[in-house]
C-alpha positions in Angstrom: 73.6 46.2 109.1 70.3 47.7 107.8 71.9 51.2 107.8 74.7 50.0 105.5 72.2 48.3 103.3 70.1 51.5 103.2 73.1 53.6 102.4 74.1 51.2 99.6 70.6 51.3 98.1 70.5 55.2 98.3 73.9 55.4 96.7 72.9 53.0 93.9 69.7 55.0 93.3 71.6 58.3 93.2 74.0 56.8 90.7 71.2 55.7 88.4 69.5 59.1 88.7 72.7 61.0 88.0 73.4 58.9 84.9 69.9 59.2 83.6 69.8 63.0 84.0 70.8 65.2 81.1 73.7 67.6 81.6 72.7 71.2 82.2 72.2 73.2 79.0 75.1 75.3 77.8 74.5 79.1 77.5 73.3 80.3 74.1 75.7 81.9 71.7 74.9 84.2 68.7 75.2 83.1 65.1 78.1 85.6 64.8 79.9 83.8 67.6 79.3 80.4 65.9 80.6 81.8 62.6 83.9 82.7 64.3 84.7 79.0 64.6 86.5 77.4 61.7 85.3 73.8 61.9 86.7 71.7 59.0 87.3 68.2 57.9 90.7 66.7 58.8 92.2 63.2 58.1 94.1 61.5 60.8 97.4 60.4 59.2 99.3 59.4 62.4 98.3 58.6 66.0 100.5 57.6 68.9 100.4 57.4 72.7 102.0 60.3 74.5 104.7 59.1 76.8 104.0 60.0 80.4 100.3 61.0 79.8 97.5 58.9 81.1 94.8 60.2 78.7 96.5 61.7 75.7 97.0 60.6 72.1 99.1 62.7 69.8 97.3 63.0 66.4 98.7 64.3 63.2 96.0 65.7 61.0 95.9 66.5 57.3 93.9 69.7 57.1 93.9 69.9 53.3 96.2 72.8 52.4 97.8 70.8 49.5 95.8 72.4 46.7 95.9 75.9 45.4 92.2 76.3 45.9 92.5 75.9 49.7 91.9 79.0 51.7 95.2 79.4 53.6 94.0 82.6 55.4 91.2 80.8 57.2 93.5 78.3 59.0 95.9 79.2 61.8 99.7 79.2 61.2 99.2 78.7 57.5 101.9 79.8 55.0 101.6 80.4 51.3 101.7 77.2 49.3 104.8 78.5 47.4 106.7 78.2 50.7 105.9 74.5 51.1 108.9 73.3 49.0 111.4 75.6 50.6 114.4 73.9 52.3 113.2 74.9 55.7 109.6 73.8 55.3 109.8 71.0 57.8 112.2 72.3 60.4 112.6 69.9 63.3 112.0 71.5 66.6 111.9 70.2 70.2 109.2 70.7 72.8 109.7 71.2 76.5 109.7 67.5 77.0 112.5 67.2 74.4 110.2 65.3 72.1 111.2 66.0 68.5 108.3 67.6 66.5 108.0 69.2 63.2 107.1 72.8 62.6 103.7 72.6 61.0 103.3 76.3 60.0 104.5 75.4 56.5 102.5 72.3 55.7 98.9 70.9 55.7 99.7 68.9 58.9 98.7 69.9 62.4 99.4 68.2 65.7 96.6 67.8 68.2 96.8 66.3 71.7 93.5 64.7 72.5 92.3 63.1 75.7 90.9 60.0 74.0 93.5 57.4 74.9 91.2 55.1 76.9 88.6 55.1 74.1 90.7 54.5 70.9 93.8 52.5 69.9 96.1 54.7 67.8 96.0 52.3 64.9 92.2 52.4 64.7 92.3 56.2 64.1 94.6 56.3 61.1 92.7 57.2 58.0 89.6 58.3 59.8 88.2 61.7 58.8 87.0 63.9 61.7 85.9 67.4 62.4 88.6 69.7 63.6 88.4 73.2 65.2 91.2 74.9 63.2 91.2 78.4 64.7 91.6 77.5 68.4 94.7 79.1 69.8 97.6 76.7 70.0 98.1 75.4 73.6 101.5 74.6 74.9 101.6 71.7 77.4 104.4 69.7 79.0 103.7 67.1 76.3 104.0 69.5 73.4 101.9 72.0 71.5 98.3 71.2 70.5 97.3 73.1 67.4 93.5 72.8 67.6 90.8 70.4 68.7 89.3 67.2 67.3 85.5 67.4 68.0 83.9 64.5 69.9 80.7 63.5 71.6 80.4 61.9 75.0 77.8 60.6 77.4 77.0 62.5 80.6 79.6 60.6 82.7 82.4 60.8 80.0 82.5 57.0 80.0 81.8 56.8 76.2 83.5 59.1 73.8 83.1 59.2 70.0 85.1 61.4 67.6 82.9 63.1 65.0 83.5 61.5 61.6 82.4 62.6 58.2 80.4 61.0 55.3 82.0 59.5 52.2 83.1 62.2 49.8 84.2 64.8 52.4 87.8 65.9 51.9 90.3 67.5 54.3 89.9 71.2 54.4 86.2 71.3 53.7 84.2 73.5 56.1 
């Protein structure tokens, strides 16, 4: 009985110690590596649960390509604004899971699959502005294609997650 109690105490102590310790530092990168990342402001215009996924939300982000002053060249899959009104601008497509999606290469909207389902209700995200890694290569998953990454912070155990939001006045597309 005392061994079980001792094991329980040691396990509890280790758990507290693990939680209290900081994660190991990430390796340093150069400023030129940092400058390669296109981190910009995006507005979440739609959020929904991903059917069959335990952790994912599908987010539609407005990345601010609607004005002529936007820099289309700095964002992936961007097309000239003159093409936005063409008849095939929002071609419906189908992912591997037969979920209808919209081709986003000709609009200011991007789809991101984010593992934040247990931390946010989809309705609570709509209208929020966040930071978005725009030039991450699109990643094809069984749930669809993710066209970037929403930046977030978490505690050491991943039990608390917070998307990075912006101050008042920031607009989609700002870097």
